[in-house]
C-alpha angles and dihedrals in degrees: 000000000000120000095242090053091047092052092047092062116094113257113250116187117192120235122232107247093219092055090049093050090050093048092047088051095050092042088053090062120103088241113016115213107244091203090055092046088051091054093046095047086048092061095058120053092194094055091044091054091049091050093051092046090054093046090052095046120113090251088076099038095204116195090231139011112289108223105167134063094233091054091048093050092049091050093047092045093053 
């Protein structure tokens, strides 16, 4: 495969199964702990990227670019 073709493909980062399981468990709580969610998202770059992508999507119409996990969680929690 040529370099240009490889670079043209969308970047897909795999998630760590343990991180996903821990996040699902925390999110299943009646009141998820934002500090714990922050820690869990911080352990998995792919999940952190997806979180930031969602927080910066037009659906949330943030006034500025969201660049950190705590900011993204606060925005999505609101």
